[in-house]
N, C-alpha and C positions, 0 to 999 in steps of 0.2 A: 529461354529465361528459366531460371531454375528457382522453385520456391524453397523458402528457407526454414518451413515448418513453423511451430508453434514458438513464438518468442516471449509470451507472456510467463512471466516467473510461476504465476499462480496455477496457470493452464497446465503447463509441463508438470506441477506436481499434483494435479488433480483435486486441487482444494477447493472446494464449492462455497464453503462458509468462511469469513473471516471474523474471526472472535476479537472483540473489542479488548478483551482482557489479555490477550496475546503480545505483550509490550515488545518482545524482541522482535516478532515478525513485523510490528507496525513501524519500528525504529529504521527498519531498512529502507522504507520510503518517505522519511523525514530528512530533511537537510539539516548540516550542523547547526543552523539558528533555527530549527524546529519549525520549520514551513513545510508543508506538503509538496513533494517534488512533482513536476509535471510528467505527463505520460511519455514524453521523449527521452526522459532521463531514466524513468523506471522501467520502461519497456513493458507496461501492463496493457491490456487490451481495456477497451473503453469501460466494459461491464466491472470488471475487478477494480478499475480505478475508481469508479463511483462507489463502490464497496468499500474499499480502503479508506477513501476520503471521509465517509460517514463514521466507519471504525475509528478513525483518528479524531474525529469532532467527538466522538461520544467516550473516547478514552480520556479526552482533555477535560469533557465536563466531569468525570468521575475522578478526576486527579490521578490518573495513571501515567498520564503524559503531561508535562508542563507546556503552557502556551509558549513560553520563549525559553531557549535552552542557554 
């Protein structure tokens, strides 16, 4: 059985911190309706999925991202 290596988008690019002001990165993990996409769709590891969810919620609160698109 072969291993596929790192599948996480953020692990591959060695991004340790996810900035809530980086809207272009956060939009990558949102559906067209503005919902946070699940791990199976985003291919993020659990640690980064939690960080992305917190960053999206903070960006929504600070009006960088809309709640609904």
